[in-house]
Predicted model as a PDB file, atoms N, CA, C, CB and O in Angstrom, pLDDT in the B-factor column:
MODEL        1                                                                  
ATOM      1  N   MET A   1     -63.714 -98.174-127.291  1.00 88.00           N  
ATOM      2  CA  MET A   1     -62.600 -98.911-127.288  1.00 88.00           C  
ATOM      3  C   MET A   1     -61.754 -98.271-128.410  1.00 88.00           C  
ATOM      4  CB  MET A   1     -62.905-100.406-127.459  1.00 88.00           C  
ATOM      5  O   MET A   1     -62.294 -98.048-129.494  1.00 88.00           O  
ATOM      6  N   ILE A   2     -60.580 -97.993-128.227  1.00 91.00           N  
ATOM      7  CA  ILE A   2     -59.355 -97.393-129.176  1.00 91.00           C  
ATOM      8  C   ILE A   2     -58.374 -98.538-129.437  1.00 91.00           C  
ATOM      9  CB  ILE A   2     -58.464 -96.077-128.415  1.00 91.00           C  
ATOM     10  O   ILE A   2     -57.713 -99.093-128.559  1.00 91.00           O  
ATOM     11  N   HIS A   3     -58.351 -98.864-130.896  1.00 93.00           N  
ATOM     12  CA  HIS A   3     -57.123 -99.764-131.301  1.00 93.00           C  
ATOM     13  C   HIS A   3     -56.094 -98.791-131.877  1.00 93.00           C  
ATOM     14  CB  HIS A   3     -57.514-100.969-132.457  1.00 93.00           C  
ATOM     15  O   HIS A   3     -56.435 -97.786-132.501  1.00 93.00           O  
ATOM     16  N   VAL A   4     -54.718 -99.151-131.625  1.00 92.00           N  
ATOM     17  CA  VAL A   4     -53.656 -98.399-132.347  1.00 92.00           C  
ATOM     18  C   VAL A   4     -52.696 -99.336-132.695  1.00 92.00           C  
ATOM     19  CB  VAL A   4     -53.026 -97.278-131.568  1.00 92.00           C  
ATOM     20  O   VAL A   4     -52.320-100.134-131.836  1.00 92.00           O  
ATOM     21  N   HIS A   5     -52.169 -99.374-133.990  1.00 91.00           N  
ATOM     22  CA  HIS A   5     -50.985-100.168-134.272  1.00 91.00           C  
ATOM     23  C   HIS A   5     -50.024 -99.320-134.852  1.00 91.00           C  
ATOM     24  CB  HIS A   5     -51.240-101.319-135.149  1.00 91.00           C  
ATOM     25  O   HIS A   5     -50.261 -98.470-135.710  1.00 91.00           O  
ATOM     26  N   PHE A   6     -48.978 -99.568-134.376  1.00 88.00           N  
ATOM     27  CA  PHE A   6     -47.623 -98.538-134.832  1.00 88.00           C  
ATOM     28  C   PHE A   6     -46.379 -99.646-134.869  1.00 88.00           C  
ATOM     29  CB  PHE A   6     -47.209 -97.053-133.449  1.00 88.00           C  
ATOM     30  O   PHE A   6     -46.339-100.786-134.406  1.00 88.00           O  
ATOM     31  N   ASP A   7     -45.555 -99.010-135.471  1.00 87.00           N  
ATOM     32  CA  ASP A   7     -44.034 -99.640-135.741  1.00 87.00           C  
ATOM     33  C   ASP A   7     -43.146 -98.710-134.799  1.00 87.00           C  
ATOM     34  CB  ASP A   7     -43.451 -99.526-137.553  1.00 87.00           C  
ATOM     35  O   ASP A   7     -42.967 -97.506-134.983  1.00 87.00           O  
ATOM     36  N   ALA A   8     -42.658 -99.418-133.833  1.00 82.00           N  
ATOM     37  CA  ALA A   8     -41.514 -98.671-133.037  1.00 82.00           C  
ATOM     38  C   ALA A   8     -40.281 -98.872-133.645  1.00 82.00           C  
ATOM     39  CB  ALA A   8     -41.360 -99.115-131.584  1.00 82.00           C  
ATOM     40  O   ALA A   8     -40.055 -99.984-134.124  1.00 82.00           O  
ATOM     41  N   VAL A   9     -39.434 -97.982-133.712  1.00 83.00           N  
ATOM     42  CA  VAL A   9     -38.108 -98.005-134.296  1.00 83.00           C  
ATOM     43  C   VAL A   9     -37.204 -97.442-133.366  1.00 83.00           C  
ATOM     44  CB  VAL A   9     -38.024 -97.296-135.577  1.00 83.00           C  
ATOM     45  O   VAL A   9     -37.279 -96.275-132.981  1.00 83.00           O  
ATOM     46  N   ILE A  10     -36.316 -98.290-132.985  1.00 77.00           N  
ATOM     47  CA  ILE A  10     -35.358 -98.016-131.815  1.00 77.00           C  
ATOM     48  C   ILE A  10     -34.013 -97.987-132.463  1.00 77.00           C  
ATOM     49  CB  ILE A  10     -35.417 -99.156-130.602  1.00 77.00           C  
ATOM     50  O   ILE A  10     -33.585 -99.029-132.960  1.00 77.00           O  
ATOM     51  N   PRO A  11     -33.246 -96.792-132.508  1.00 75.00           N  
ATOM     52  CA  PRO A  11     -32.056 -96.909-133.087  1.00 75.00           C  
ATOM     53  C   PRO A  11     -30.867 -97.620-132.427  1.00 75.00           C  
ATOM     54  CB  PRO A  11     -31.737 -95.732-133.361  1.00 75.00           C  
ATOM     55  O   PRO A  11     -30.687 -97.232-131.273  1.00 75.00           O  
ATOM     56  N   VAL A  12     -30.041 -98.520-132.835  1.00 72.00           N  
ATOM     57  CA  VAL A  12     -29.112 -99.373-132.142  1.00 72.00           C  
ATOM     58  C   VAL A  12     -27.742 -98.306-131.837  1.00 72.00           C  
ATOM     59  CB  VAL A  12     -28.742-100.823-133.172  1.00 72.00           C  
ATOM     60  O   VAL A  12     -27.070 -97.740-132.699  1.00 72.00           O  
ATOM     61  N   PRO A  13     -27.592 -98.241-130.553  1.00 70.00           N  
ATOM     62  CA  PRO A  13     -26.404 -97.324-130.220  1.00 70.00           C  
ATOM     63  C   PRO A  13     -25.126 -97.740-130.953  1.00 70.00           C  
ATOM     64  CB  PRO A  13     -26.109 -97.333-128.664  1.00 70.00           C  
ATOM     65  O   PRO A  13     -25.046 -98.924-131.281  1.00 70.00           O  
ATOM     66  N   GLY A  14     -24.153 -96.942-131.239  1.00 66.00           N  
ATOM     67  CA  GLY A  14     -22.828 -97.301-131.575  1.00 66.00           C  
ATOM     68  C   GLY A  14     -22.918 -97.958-132.958  1.00 66.00           C  
ATOM     69  O   GLY A  14     -22.103 -98.833-133.247  1.00 66.00           O  
ATOM     70  N   GLY A  15     -23.896 -97.569-133.853  1.00 60.00           N  
ATOM     71  CA  GLY A  15     -23.791 -98.441-135.025  1.00 60.00           C  
ATOM     72  C   GLY A  15     -24.216 -97.795-136.387  1.00 60.00           C  
ATOM     73  O   GLY A  15     -25.309 -97.983-136.921  1.00 60.00           O  
ATOM     74  N   VAL A  16     -23.144 -96.960-136.910  1.00 55.00           N  
ATOM     75  CA  VAL A  16     -23.565 -96.417-138.304  1.00 55.00           C  
ATOM     76  C   VAL A  16     -23.470 -97.598-139.158  1.00 55.00           C  
ATOM     77  CB  VAL A  16     -22.625 -95.183-138.894  1.00 55.00           C  
ATOM     78  O   VAL A  16     -22.494 -98.344-139.242  1.00 55.00           O  
ATOM     79  N   GLY A  17     -24.683 -97.705-139.842  1.00 53.00           N  
ATOM     80  CA  GLY A  17     -24.829 -99.030-140.789  1.00 53.00           C  
ATOM     81  C   GLY A  17     -25.700-100.111-140.115  1.00 53.00           C  
ATOM     82  O   GLY A  17     -26.266-100.944-140.824  1.00 53.00           O  
ATOM     83  N   ARG A  18     -25.816-100.127-138.921  1.00 61.00           N  
ATOM     84  CA  ARG A  18     -26.387-101.230-138.281  1.00 61.00           C  
ATOM     85  C   ARG A  18     -27.993-100.975-138.399  1.00 61.00           C  
ATOM     86  CB  ARG A  18     -25.823-101.356-136.736  1.00 61.00           C  
ATOM     87  O   ARG A  18     -28.392 -99.830-138.609  1.00 61.00           O  
ATOM     88  N   VAL A  19     -28.729-101.849-138.287  1.00 65.00           N  
ATOM     89  CA  VAL A  19     -30.182-101.938-138.582  1.00 65.00           C  
ATOM     90  C   VAL A  19     -30.945-101.621-137.280  1.00 65.00           C  
ATOM     91  CB  VAL A  19     -30.582-103.395-139.145  1.00 65.00           C  
ATOM     92  O   VAL A  19     -30.805-102.422-136.357  1.00 65.00           O  
ATOM     93  N   PRO A  20     -31.607-100.718-137.128  1.00 73.00           N  
ATOM     94  CA  PRO A  20     -32.371-100.228-135.957  1.00 73.00           C  
ATOM     95  C   PRO A  20     -33.231-101.355-135.641  1.00 73.00           C  
ATOM     96  CB  PRO A  20     -33.199 -98.894-136.211  1.00 73.00           C  
ATOM     97  O   PRO A  20     -33.529-102.107-136.569  1.00 73.00           O  
ATOM     98  N   CYS A  21     -33.734-101.619-134.322  1.00 78.00           N  
ATOM     99  CA  CYS A  21     -34.366-102.462-133.654  1.00 78.00           C  
ATOM    100  C   CYS A  21     -36.019-102.239-134.142  1.00 78.00           C  
ATOM    101  CB  CYS A  21     -33.984-102.238-132.117  1.00 78.00           C  
ATOM    102  O   CYS A  21     -36.519-101.283-133.549  1.00 78.00           O  
ATOM    103  N   GLN A  22     -36.792-102.806-134.929  1.00 82.00           N  
ATOM    104  CA  GLN A  22     -38.037-102.463-135.345  1.00 82.00           C  
ATOM    105  C   GLN A  22     -39.253-103.516-134.715  1.00 82.00           C  
ATOM    106  CB  GLN A  22     -37.957-102.451-136.927  1.00 82.00           C  
ATOM    107  O   GLN A  22     -39.108-104.733-134.830  1.00 82.00           O  
ATOM    108  N   ASN A  23     -40.211-103.050-134.181  1.00 85.00           N  
ATOM    109  CA  ASN A  23     -41.072-103.874-133.314  1.00 85.00           C  
ATOM    110  C   ASN A  23     -42.461-103.269-133.766  1.00 85.00           C  
ATOM    111  CB  ASN A  23     -40.720-103.740-131.607  1.00 85.00           C  
ATOM    112  O   ASN A  23     -42.641-102.052-133.823  1.00 85.00           O  
ATOM    113  N   ASP A  24     -43.547-104.312-134.122  1.00 86.00           N  
ATOM    114  CA  ASP A  24     -44.891-104.027-134.253  1.00 86.00           C  
ATOM    115  C   ASP A  24     -45.430-104.019-132.975  1.00 86.00           C  
ATOM    116  CB  ASP A  24     -45.575-104.910-135.102  1.00 86.00           C  
ATOM    117  O   ASP A  24     -45.135-104.871-132.136  1.00 86.00           O  
ATOM    118  N   VAL A  25     -46.309-102.984-132.751  1.00 90.00           N  
ATOM    119  CA  VAL A  25     -47.034-102.838-131.501  1.00 90.00           C  
ATOM    120  C   VAL A  25     -48.447-102.605-131.587  1.00 90.00           C  
ATOM    121  CB  VAL A  25     -46.505-101.816-130.767  1.00 90.00           C  
ATOM    122  O   VAL A  25     -48.831-101.684-132.309  1.00 90.00           O  
ATOM    123  N   MET A  26     -49.328-103.345-130.920  1.00 93.00           N  
ATOM    124  CA  MET A  26     -50.779-103.190-130.970  1.00 93.00           C  
ATOM    125  C   MET A  26     -51.094-102.654-129.506  1.00 93.00           C  
ATOM    126  CB  MET A  26     -51.580-104.639-131.364  1.00 93.00           C  
ATOM    127  O   MET A  26     -50.456-103.083-128.544  1.00 93.00           O  
ATOM    128  N   GLN A  27     -51.966-101.826-129.386  1.00 93.00           N  
ATOM    129  CA  GLN A  27     -52.646-101.168-128.157  1.00 93.00           C  
ATOM    130  C   GLN A  27     -54.110-101.313-128.209  1.00 93.00           C  
ATOM    131  CB  GLN A  27     -52.324 -99.648-128.049  1.00 93.00           C  
ATOM    132  O   GLN A  27     -54.720-100.937-129.210  1.00 93.00           O  
ATOM    133  N   VAL A  28     -54.737-101.852-127.160  1.00 95.00           N  
ATOM    134  CA  VAL A  28     -56.267-101.580-126.986  1.00 95.00           C  
ATOM    135  C   VAL A  28     -56.448-100.840-125.774  1.00 95.00           C  
ATOM    136  CB  VAL A  28     -57.155-102.888-126.910  1.00 95.00           C  
ATOM    137  O   VAL A  28     -56.097-101.276-124.678  1.00 95.00           O  
ATOM    138  N   MET A  29     -57.089 -99.522-125.986  1.00 95.00           N  
ATOM    139  CA  MET A  29     -57.295 -98.888-124.712  1.00 95.00           C  
ATOM    140  C   MET A  29     -58.994 -98.745-124.572  1.00 95.00           C  
ATOM    141  CB  MET A  29     -56.439 -97.361-124.674  1.00 95.00           C  
ATOM    142  O   MET A  29     -59.790 -98.543-125.488  1.00 95.00           O  
ATOM    143  N   THR A  30     -59.235 -98.891-123.341  1.00 95.00           N  
ATOM    144  CA  THR A  30     -60.676 -98.745-123.091  1.00 95.00           C  
ATOM    145  C   THR A  30     -61.021 -97.400-122.257  1.00 95.00           C  
ATOM    146  CB  THR A  30     -61.185-100.039-122.300  1.00 95.00           C  
ATOM    147  O   THR A  30     -60.422 -97.056-121.239  1.00 95.00           O  
ATOM    148  N   LEU A  31     -61.957 -96.787-122.789  1.00 94.00           N  
ATOM    149  CA  LEU A  31     -62.223 -95.417-122.284  1.00 94.00           C  
ATOM    150  C   LEU A  31     -63.552 -95.556-121.537  1.00 94.00           C  
ATOM    151  CB  LEU A  31     -62.293 -94.287-123.484  1.00 94.00           C  
ATOM    152  O   LEU A  31     -64.410 -96.335-121.953  1.00 94.00           O  
ATOM    153  N   ARG A  32     -63.734 -94.813-120.441  1.00 95.00           N  
ATOM    154  CA  ARG A  32     -64.787 -94.622-119.420  1.00 95.00           C  
ATOM    155  C   ARG A  32     -65.039 -93.227-119.029  1.00 95.00           C  
ATOM    156  CB  ARG A  32     -64.463 -95.357-118.224  1.00 95.00           C  
ATOM    157  O   ARG A  32     -64.233 -92.672-118.283  1.00 95.00           O  
ATOM    158  N   TRP A  33     -66.205 -92.532-119.512  1.00 94.00           N  
ATOM    159  CA  TRP A  33     -66.288 -91.226-119.159  1.00 94.00           C  
ATOM    160  C   TRP A  33     -65.178 -90.165-119.826  1.00 94.00           C  
ATOM    161  CB  TRP A  33     -66.209 -91.253-117.701  1.00 94.00           C  
ATOM    162  O   TRP A  33     -64.986 -89.147-119.162  1.00 94.00           O  
ATOM    163  N   GLY A  34     -64.526 -90.286-120.913  1.00 90.00           N  
ATOM    164  CA  GLY A  34     -63.629 -89.792-121.550  1.00 90.00           C  
ATOM    165  C   GLY A  34     -62.408 -89.927-120.953  1.00 90.00           C  
ATOM    166  O   GLY A  34     -61.585 -89.031-121.142  1.00 90.00           O  
ATOM    167  N   ARG A  35     -62.106 -90.919-120.230  1.00 94.00           N  
ATOM    168  CA  ARG A  35     -60.830 -91.095-119.587  1.00 94.00           C  
ATOM    169  C   ARG A  35     -60.254 -92.516-120.030  1.00 94.00           C  
ATOM    170  CB  ARG A  35     -60.994 -90.971-117.984  1.00 94.00           C  
ATOM    171  O   ARG A  35     -61.037 -93.358-120.470  1.00 94.00           O  
ATOM    172  N   ILE A  36     -59.085 -92.749-119.934  1.00 93.00           N  
ATOM    173  CA  ILE A  36     -58.583 -94.022-120.262  1.00 93.00           C  
ATOM    174  C   ILE A  36     -58.584 -94.933-119.026  1.00 93.00           C  
ATOM    175  CB  ILE A  36     -57.207 -93.891-120.848  1.00 93.00           C  
ATOM    176  O   ILE A  36     -58.006 -94.581-117.998  1.00 93.00           O  
ATOM    177  N   ALA A  37     -59.234 -96.106-119.126  1.00 95.00           N  
ATOM    178  CA  ALA A  37     -59.493 -96.977-117.930  1.00 95.00           C  
ATOM    179  C   ALA A  37     -58.676 -98.041-118.067  1.00 95.00           C  
ATOM    180  CB  ALA A  37     -60.892 -97.445-117.751  1.00 95.00           C  
ATOM    181  O   ALA A  37     -58.445 -98.649-117.022  1.00 95.00           O  
ATOM    182  N   SER A  38     -58.178 -98.437-119.044  1.00 95.00           N  
ATOM    183  CA  SER A  38     -57.186 -99.447-119.323  1.00 95.00           C  
ATOM    184  C   SER A  38     -56.505 -99.550-120.527  1.00 95.00           C  
ATOM    185  CB  SER A  38     -57.683-100.552-119.171  1.00 95.00           C  
ATOM    186  O   SER A  38     -57.145 -99.364-121.562  1.00 95.00           O  
ATOM    187  N   ILE A  39     -55.114 -99.858-120.587  1.00 94.00           N  
ATOM    188  CA  ILE A  39     -54.264-100.103-121.788  1.00 94.00           C  
ATOM    189  C   ILE A  39     -53.845-101.547-121.789  1.00 94.00           C  
ATOM    190  CB  ILE A  39     -52.996 -99.169-121.814  1.00 94.00           C  
ATOM    191  O   ILE A  39     -53.410-102.031-120.744  1.00 94.00           O  
ATOM    192  N   LEU A  40     -53.943-102.292-122.908  1.00 94.00           N  
ATOM    193  CA  LEU A  40     -53.302-103.527-123.272  1.00 94.00           C  
ATOM    194  C   LEU A  40     -52.416-103.201-124.379  1.00 94.00           C  
ATOM    195  CB  LEU A  40     -54.283-104.631-123.639  1.00 94.00           C  
ATOM    196  O   LEU A  40     -52.852-102.732-125.430  1.00 94.00           O  
ATOM    197  N   THR A  41     -51.158-103.442-124.168  1.00 92.00           N  
ATOM    198  CA  THR A  41     -50.016-103.397-125.187  1.00 92.00           C  
ATOM    199  C   THR A  41     -49.758-104.791-125.399  1.00 92.00           C  
ATOM    200  CB  THR A  41     -48.673-102.605-124.716  1.00 92.00           C  
ATOM    201  O   THR A  41     -49.800-105.599-124.471  1.00 92.00           O  
ATOM    202  N   ILE A  42     -49.456-105.151-126.750  1.00 92.00           N  
ATOM    203  CA  ILE A  42     -49.185-106.259-127.390  1.00 92.00           C  
ATOM    204  C   ILE A  42     -47.738-106.015-128.210  1.00 92.00           C  
ATOM    205  CB  ILE A  42     -50.434-106.612-128.283  1.00 92.00           C  
ATOM    206  O   ILE A  42     -47.691-105.218-129.147  1.00 92.00           O  
ATOM    207  N   GLU A  43     -46.592-106.759-127.777  1.00 89.00           N  
ATOM    208  CA  GLU A  43     -45.479-106.547-128.866  1.00 89.00           C  
ATOM    209  C   GLU A  43     -44.697-107.688-128.634  1.00 89.00           C  
ATOM    210  CB  GLU A  43     -44.574-105.165-128.773  1.00 89.00           C  
ATOM    211  O   GLU A  43     -44.858-108.449-127.680  1.00 89.00           O  
ATOM    212  N   ASP A  44     -43.727-107.819-129.640  1.00 87.00           N  
ATOM    213  CA  ASP A  44     -42.842-108.756-129.590  1.00 87.00           C  
ATOM    214  C   ASP A  44     -41.822-108.796-128.666  1.00 87.00           C  
ATOM    215  CB  ASP A  44     -42.386-108.820-130.598  1.00 87.00           C  
ATOM    216  O   ASP A  44     -40.745-108.363-129.077  1.00 87.00           O  
ATOM    217  N   THR A  45     -41.871-109.264-127.335  1.00 85.00           N  
ATOM    218  CA  THR A  45     -40.736-109.063-126.393  1.00 85.00           C  
ATOM    219  C   THR A  45     -39.419-109.570-126.608  1.00 85.00           C  
ATOM    220  CB  THR A  45     -41.057-109.539-125.252  1.00 85.00           C  
ATOM    221  O   THR A  45     -38.397-109.094-126.114  1.00 85.00           O  
ATOM    222  N   GLN A  46     -39.510-110.840-127.584  1.00 88.00           N  
ATOM    223  CA  GLN A  46     -38.213-111.133-127.905  1.00 88.00           C  
ATOM    224  C   GLN A  46     -37.430-110.329-128.775  1.00 88.00           C  
ATOM    225  CB  GLN A  46     -38.198-112.245-128.357  1.00 88.00           C  
ATOM    226  O   GLN A  46     -36.219-110.485-128.935  1.00 88.00           O  
ATOM    227  N   ARG A  47     -38.113-109.484-129.328  1.00 83.00           N  
ATOM    228  CA  ARG A  47     -37.216-108.489-130.348  1.00 83.00           C  
ATOM    229  C   ARG A  47     -36.562-107.438-129.437  1.00 83.00           C  
ATOM    230  CB  ARG A  47     -38.213-107.626-131.589  1.00 83.00           C  
ATOM    231  O   ARG A  47     -35.450-106.939-129.612  1.00 83.00           O  
ATOM    232  N   CYS A  48     -37.405-107.185-128.457  1.00 80.00           N  
ATOM    233  CA  CYS A  48     -36.886-106.105-127.335  1.00 80.00           C  
ATOM    234  C   CYS A  48     -35.606-106.833-126.562  1.00 80.00           C  
ATOM    235  CB  CYS A  48     -38.247-105.701-126.090  1.00 80.00           C  
ATOM    236  O   CYS A  48     -34.558-106.223-126.346  1.00 80.00           O  
ATOM    237  N   ALA A  49     -35.794-108.017-126.229  1.00 83.00           N  
ATOM    238  CA  ALA A  49     -34.787-108.669-125.529  1.00 83.00           C  
ATOM    239  C   ALA A  49     -33.643-109.082-126.261  1.00 83.00           C  
ATOM    240  CB  ALA A  49     -35.280-109.713-124.929  1.00 83.00           C  
ATOM    241  O   ALA A  49     -32.644-109.422-125.627  1.00 83.00           O  
ATOM    242  N   ARG A  50     -33.640-109.103-127.495  1.00 82.00           N  
ATOM    243  CA  ARG A  50     -32.383-109.334-128.474  1.00 82.00           C  
ATOM    244  C   ARG A  50     -31.673-107.821-128.489  1.00 82.00           C  
ATOM    245  CB  ARG A  50     -32.918-109.887-130.226  1.00 82.00           C  
ATOM    246  O   ARG A  50     -30.466-107.749-128.719  1.00 82.00           O  
ATOM    247  N   LEU A  51     -32.363-106.761-128.268  1.00 82.00           N  
ATOM    248  CA  LEU A  51     -31.783-105.277-128.279  1.00 82.00           C  
ATOM    249  C   LEU A  51     -31.007-105.037-127.096  1.00 82.00           C  
ATOM    250  CB  LEU A  51     -32.897-104.159-128.335  1.00 82.00           C  
ATOM    251  O   LEU A  51     -30.066-104.245-127.143  1.00 82.00           O  
ATOM    252  N   LEU A  52     -31.334-105.693-125.953  1.00 84.00           N  
ATOM    253  CA  LEU A  52     -30.647-105.223-124.704  1.00 84.00           C  
ATOM    254  C   LEU A  52     -29.171-105.399-124.461  1.00 84.00           C  
ATOM    255  CB  LEU A  52     -31.249-105.838-123.650  1.00 84.00           C  
ATOM    256  O   LEU A  52     -28.488-104.559-123.875  1.00 84.00           O  
ATOM    257  N   PRO A  53     -28.726-106.510-124.931  1.00 84.00           N  
ATOM    258  CA  PRO A  53     -27.050-106.525-124.849  1.00 84.00           C  
ATOM    259  C   PRO A  53     -26.398-105.258-125.642  1.00 84.00           C  
ATOM    260  CB  PRO A  53     -26.396-108.024-125.616  1.00 84.00           C  
ATOM    261  O   PRO A  53     -25.359-104.716-125.266  1.00 84.00           O  
ATOM    262  N   ASP A  54     -27.129-104.863-126.767  1.00 80.00           N  
ATOM    263  CA  ASP A  54     -26.499-103.764-127.639  1.00 80.00           C  
ATOM    264  C   ASP A  54     -26.745-102.482-126.531  1.00 80.00           C  
ATOM    265  CB  ASP A  54     -27.370-103.550-129.360  1.00 80.00           C  
ATOM    266  O   ASP A  54     -25.802-101.723-126.304  1.00 80.00           O  
ATOM    267  N   LEU A  55     -27.820-102.321-125.978  1.00 81.00           N  
ATOM    268  CA  LEU A  55     -27.972-101.229-125.061  1.00 81.00           C  
ATOM    269  C   LEU A  55     -27.041-101.205-123.956  1.00 81.00           C  
ATOM    270  CB  LEU A  55     -29.252-101.217-124.543  1.00 81.00           C  
ATOM    271  O   LEU A  55     -26.464-100.190-123.566  1.00 81.00           O  
ATOM    272  N   ALA A  56     -26.894-102.601-123.365  1.00 84.00           N  
ATOM    273  CA  ALA A  56     -25.998-102.465-122.272  1.00 84.00           C  
ATOM    274  C   ALA A  56     -24.557-102.218-122.496  1.00 84.00           C  
ATOM    275  CB  ALA A  56     -26.093-103.556-121.545  1.00 84.00           C  
ATOM    276  O   ALA A  56     -23.800-101.716-121.665  1.00 84.00           O  
ATOM    277  N   ALA A  57     -24.193-102.669-123.862  1.00 83.00           N  
ATOM    278  CA  ALA A  57     -22.674-102.456-124.144  1.00 83.00           C  
ATOM    279  C   ALA A  57     -22.663-100.879-124.501  1.00 83.00           C  
ATOM    280  CB  ALA A  57     -22.030-103.503-125.505  1.00 83.00           C  
ATOM    281  O   ALA A  57     -21.537-100.391-124.583  1.00 83.00           O  
ATOM    282  N   ALA A  58     -23.634-100.112-124.700  1.00 80.00           N  
ATOM    283  CA  ALA A  58     -23.799 -98.738-124.894  1.00 80.00           C  
ATOM    284  C   ALA A  58     -23.753 -97.948-123.609  1.00 80.00           C  
ATOM    285  CB  ALA A  58     -25.036 -98.503-125.587  1.00 80.00           C  
ATOM    286  O   ALA A  58     -23.699 -96.718-123.590  1.00 80.00           O  
ATOM    287  N   GLY A  59     -23.774 -98.650-122.625  1.00 83.00           N  
ATOM    288  CA  GLY A  59     -23.722 -97.858-121.237  1.00 83.00           C  
ATOM    289  C   GLY A  59     -25.123 -97.577-120.810  1.00 83.00           C  
ATOM    290  O   GLY A  59     -25.244 -96.619-120.047  1.00 83.00           O  
ATOM    291  N   ILE A  60     -26.247 -98.245-121.161  1.00 83.00           N  
ATOM    292  CA  ILE A  60     -27.446 -97.906-120.763  1.00 83.00           C  
ATOM    293  C   ILE A  60     -27.943 -98.827-119.420  1.00 83.00           C  
ATOM    294  CB  ILE A  60     -28.336 -98.039-122.006  1.00 83.00           C  
ATOM    295  O   ILE A  60     -28.587 -99.839-119.698  1.00 83.00           O  
ATOM    296  N   ALA A  61     -27.751 -98.612-118.339  1.00 88.00           N  
ATOM    297  CA  ALA A  61     -27.814 -99.321-117.083  1.00 88.00           C  
ATOM    298  C   ALA A  61     -29.196-100.106-117.250  1.00 88.00           C  
ATOM    299  CB  ALA A  61     -27.746 -98.281-115.736  1.00 88.00           C  
ATOM    300  O   ALA A  61     -29.239-101.335-117.188  1.00 88.00           O  
ATOM    301  N   GLU A  62     -30.298 -99.328-117.462  1.00 87.00           N  
ATOM    302  CA  GLU A  62     -31.674-100.021-117.357  1.00 87.00           C  
ATOM    303  C   GLU A  62     -31.571-101.301-118.337  1.00 87.00           C  
ATOM    304  CB  GLU A  62     -32.985 -98.944-117.836  1.00 87.00           C  
ATOM    305  O   GLU A  62     -32.330-102.217-118.020  1.00 87.00           O  
ATOM    306  N   ALA A  63     -30.920-101.478-119.250  1.00 86.00           N  
ATOM    307  CA  ALA A  63     -30.822-102.570-120.216  1.00 86.00           C  
ATOM    308  C   ALA A  63     -30.451-103.883-119.406  1.00 86.00           C  
ATOM    309  CB  ALA A  63     -29.712-102.225-121.363  1.00 86.00           C  
ATOM    310  O   ALA A  63     -30.799-104.993-119.809  1.00 86.00           O  
ATOM    311  N   VAL A  64     -29.777-103.704-118.324  1.00 88.00           N  
ATOM    312  CA  VAL A  64     -29.356-105.099-117.377  1.00 88.00           C  
ATOM    313  C   VAL A  64     -29.954-105.124-116.009  1.00 88.00           C  
ATOM    314  CB  VAL A  64     -27.696-105.214-117.087  1.00 88.00           C  
ATOM    315  O   VAL A  64     -29.657-105.928-115.127  1.00 88.00           O  
ATOM    316  N   ALA A  65     -30.785-104.204-115.930  1.00 90.00           N  
ATOM    317  CA  ALA A  65     -31.539-103.861-114.643  1.00 90.00           C  
ATOM    318  C   ALA A  65     -32.477-105.149-114.357  1.00 90.00           C  
ATOM    319  CB  ALA A  65     -32.484-102.393-114.821  1.00 90.00           C  
ATOM    320  O   ALA A  65     -32.933-105.788-115.305  1.00 90.00           O  
ATOM    321  N   ALA A  66     -32.730-105.485-113.095  1.00 88.00           N  
ATOM    322  CA  ALA A  66     -33.728-106.623-112.797  1.00 88.00           C  
ATOM    323  C   ALA A  66     -34.992-106.221-113.132  1.00 88.00           C  
ATOM    324  CB  ALA A  66     -33.764-107.072-111.374  1.00 88.00           C  
ATOM    325  O   ALA A  66     -35.339-105.041-113.111  1.00 88.00           O  
ATOM    326  N   PRO A  67     -35.878-107.364-113.517  1.00 83.00           N  
ATOM    327  CA  PRO A  67     -37.157-107.140-114.155  1.00 83.00           C  
ATOM    328  C   PRO A  67     -37.973-106.411-112.985  1.00 83.00           C  
ATOM    329  CB  PRO A  67     -37.866-108.582-114.712  1.00 83.00           C  
ATOM    330  O   PRO A  67     -37.554-106.529-111.834  1.00 83.00           O  
ATOM    331  N   ILE A  68     -39.177-105.628-113.257  1.00 85.00           N  
ATOM    332  CA  ILE A  68     -39.975-105.130-112.248  1.00 85.00           C  
ATOM    333  C   ILE A  68     -41.067-106.173-112.112  1.00 85.00           C  
ATOM    334  CB  ILE A  68     -40.490-103.703-112.551  1.00 85.00           C  
ATOM    335  O   ILE A  68     -41.695-106.722-113.018  1.00 85.00           O  
ATOM    336  N   ALA A  69     -41.161-106.325-110.908  1.00 87.00           N  
ATOM    337  CA  ALA A  69     -42.086-107.453-110.385  1.00 87.00           C  
ATOM    338  C   ALA A  69     -43.172-106.865-109.302  1.00 87.00           C  
ATOM    339  CB  ALA A  69     -41.133-108.665-109.643  1.00 87.00           C  
ATOM    340  O   ALA A  69     -42.834-105.828-108.732  1.00 87.00           O  
ATOM    341  N   ASP A  70     -44.181-107.318-109.038  1.00 85.00           N  
ATOM    342  CA  ASP A  70     -45.180-106.976-108.121  1.00 85.00           C  
ATOM    343  C   ASP A  70     -44.669-107.236-106.854  1.00 85.00           C  
ATOM    344  CB  ASP A  70     -46.415-107.650-108.335  1.00 85.00           C  
ATOM    345  O   ASP A  70     -43.846-108.150-106.786  1.00 85.00           O  
ATOM    346  N   ALA A  71     -44.968-106.642-105.830  1.00 81.00           N  
ATOM    347  CA  ALA A  71     -44.749-106.953-104.388  1.00 81.00           C  
ATOM    348  C   ALA A  71     -45.434-108.148-103.996  1.00 81.00           C  
ATOM    349  CB  ALA A  71     -45.188-105.858-103.506  1.00 81.00           C  
ATOM    350  O   ALA A  71     -46.539-108.336-104.506  1.00 81.00           O  
ATOM    351  N   ALA A  72     -44.952-109.054-103.124  1.00 75.00           N  
ATOM    352  CA  ALA A  72     -45.800-110.039-102.716  1.00 75.00           C  
ATOM    353  C   ALA A  72     -46.833-109.577-101.520  1.00 75.00           C  
ATOM    354  CB  ALA A  72     -44.927-111.195-102.309  1.00 75.00           C  
ATOM    355  O   ALA A  72     -47.650-110.379-101.065  1.00 75.00           O  
TER     356      ALA A  72                                                      
ENDMDL                                                                          
END                                                                             
């Protein structure tokens, strides 16, 4: 297993002097025969959600796209 912790810093569009969005992320990867078999990513999704209106206002269409869901 590999454990990775990193700080993701996303600049906020259109904002000189605006504080970038920062998020602590933890990933746990399982290796089998030298290949990644699984990845678990843990992050604060509420921080990401608070950034979406700013991204949408900057014209980034994905910020207001429907969530990705599994097919029935």
